[in-house]
Structures are given as structure tokens and as C-alpha cells.
N, C-alpha and C positions, 0 to 999 in steps of 0.2 A: 533404507534412510529415506525419510519423507522431507521435502523441502517446500516450505510455505512462504508466500510474500504478502505481508498484510499492508493495505494502502489506507491512509487517513487523507480523504481529498481535500485540497484547499488551493485556492488560486494563487495567493501570495506564497505558500509552503505546504506541499503535498508530503506528508510523512510516509517513509518506507521503513518496514521492519522485515527481516529475512530471518526466520528459524529453520533448523534442520534438526531432526531427530526422529523418534518413534513413540507414539502414544503421548504419555506426558513427560517423557525423558528427553530433554533437550541436549544436543550434541553441540551445536554452535549457534551463533546468532550475529547479526549485523543490523545496523540502523543508520538513518540519516533522513534528508528532505532534499526535495527538488523544489527550488525556489525560483520565482519570476519576478522580473522588475515591473512596478506600478506604471513606469513610463512607456511601456511598449503596448500595441494593441491587444485586444483580447485574443484575436484568432491567433497571434504570435505567441501569446502566452500559453494557450491550449496546445499549439503545436509543439511548444518547448517540453511540456509535461509528457505528451504522446510520445516524443521523439525520445526523451530520457527512460520513459517506460519500456519502450520498445528494447532499447540497449540493455536495461536491467534484466528484462525478461529473457533476452537472448544469452546473456552472461551466466544468469543464474539457473536457467531451465528448472523453474519450479514446478512442482505437482499441483499446485492451486494457488489462486489469487483470492485473498479475504478483503473485501471493501467495507468501509464503514457506509451503511445505508444513508443517504442524503435525508437531512430533514430540513423543515422551515418553520421558523417561529412567525406567528402572525404579525409581529411588529416588524420584522425584516424580511419581508418577501423576496426583495432582489438578492439577498444572501442566499436564500433557498434555491433560486434560480441559476446562481452562479455555481453553488455546491453541485446541481444537477448537472451542470456543463461539463464540469471537471470529472464528475463520476462517469458520465458518458464516454469521455476520452480514456479514462482508465479501462472500462469495460471493452471499449474498442481495441485498444492495445492488447489486452489479454486475449481477445478473439483472434486478433490477426496472428498473435504468437501460438494459436492452438491450445490455449490454458482454459480451464474451467475457472469461473469468476463467480464467487457467491457474495451476497451482501449480508450483513449482521447490523441490526439496529443498535445505536450506541448504548441504550439502556440495557439490553441484552448482554453487551460486551462487559458493561460495567457489573452487571449481576453475576456473571460467570467469574470474573477475575477478582472482584472484591466482595461479593456477596450483598453488594447494595446497588441497585440500579440507578440510584441517584448520587453515586460517589463523585466526588470532585475530580479534576484532572490531576492533582497531586496525590490523592489516594488511589488512583488508578496507576498512576506512574510508579508509586511505592510498592503495589502490589505486583506489577511486571517486574520491577527491579528484584524484589523479593523471589519470586519464582525463578528468575535468571541467576540469581546471586550475582547480580552485577554490583561492582565495588562502590559507584557513586551514583548521583542523579542522572537519569537519561533525559537529555536534553536535545533538541526542543521537545515540547510535550506531544507536538504531532507525531514525532518519531516513536514516543513512548506508547501512544494511541496505536500506532501502526504495528509496533511490536506485539502489544496485546492481542490484535485481531489475528496476527500470524500464530500466536500462541493458541487461540481458539480454534483456527483452523487445524493446526497440528493435533489437538485432543480429538477433533473430530473428522480427520481426514481419512481414516480408513476406508477403502472400498471405492474411493473417488477415482474417476479416470479423466484423462486429458480430453478436452473439447476437439472435434474434427479440425484438422488444419485448415485455416482460412486461405483461399485463394483471392489474388487481385483480379478484380473485374476488368481492369484495363491494362493488364499485361499477360492475358491467356493462362492464368494459373500460378506464375511466379510470385514469391513473397514480395511484400512492399520493401523497399530498401530504407534503412534507417538515415533519416534526414540530417543535414548538417546542423549543428547548434547554433542558434541564433544569438547576436551579441547580447540581447537583454536576457538570455537564460544562463543561470548559474550551473556550475556542475552539481551533480548529485553529491552531496556531502556525507557519504556513508564512513563508518568507522570499519577497520578492519575486522575480519571475523575474530570473535571472541568464543574462546573454548570453554565450557562449562566444567567445573571439576568432576 
């Protein structure tokens, strides 16, 4: 059985989707979001995302992490920078957990799942819901996007191996501890594992 974590990076809400199965057959899935408060400093928000991902990777022990490739619109360069910062935190958390992390452009994800690289978020969510036979809408959309990325990772995962375990440069090779949750960081709001029929 292969387990994949999909991540849709965002500073206010980072979508998380976990799928377990073989090839195109999904045995179980879970989804949610890591949210941070606008009222705390940027560094603390990034630390919150990093800490929650470390905890998630430790609990789930996935075979692969699939991250939506950060992109930037010419009209909103600051958003692209912020997305890049969150993506860096995701990649670092995966590396520290000894996990391989691949990036998939959003258009490619939409093309694979819906057959249309310009599909809307609603179309993508419906495609993901249909593949998982999930009974109702998957919300928030960040979680649906993350589940879509995890599905693509599952479809393509055969033969991938874990990254070499990362050692802490400050602790002589011991893994980094999971930090305490800051007051501005909400819990990962994930649903319980859903079994597919």
C-alpha cells in the first residue's frame, strides 16, 4: 500500500490531502487545512505551517509528498513571493522527515484530473470527489486541490524511494524536535480516514 500527501501551499490556509492505495485504486483518504492567523508575524505563520507538517509527516509516514508548484501572476508579485516562502517551508519539512517531495504545476494537475488545464476550482473539486466517490463537496477548495495532487502522486508513484534522512546540523545528527504550537496557529482540521467502497 502506498501513501501520498498532497499539499496546496497558502499562507492563510495550506490544503492537505492524504491518499492511500495502489495505482489508481484508492483504499483510504483524508483531508484538511493548516490555517494561520493574519494577526501574527510572517515568521511565526511559517513556523506554524512547518511544525504542523512535521507532525503530519511523522504521524502519516507517507511514501511521497506532492506539492503544487508555486506560480506568480504579473499583477500580484507579492502573492508569488509568499507562495514561494510557504512552498520552501513545505519542502524543508519533507526533507527533514526524509521524504521525497515533487512539484506539479497547477495546469498539469487540472489536465490530469479533469482533462482541461484551465479547469475551475469547482471543476477540479468535482473531479476529485468523483474519483474518490466522496458523498458531498470537499471543502475548503485548498483541501480538494491537495487531494488532487495526492491522487496524481499515487497514480505516478511506482518506483519512487524516500529521500535520505536529514540530520540536524546543530544537534550532531539528531532529528529536529517538533516545536510547540503557537497561539496564532490553529490545528490541522482534517477529517477522519474515509474508506472507499
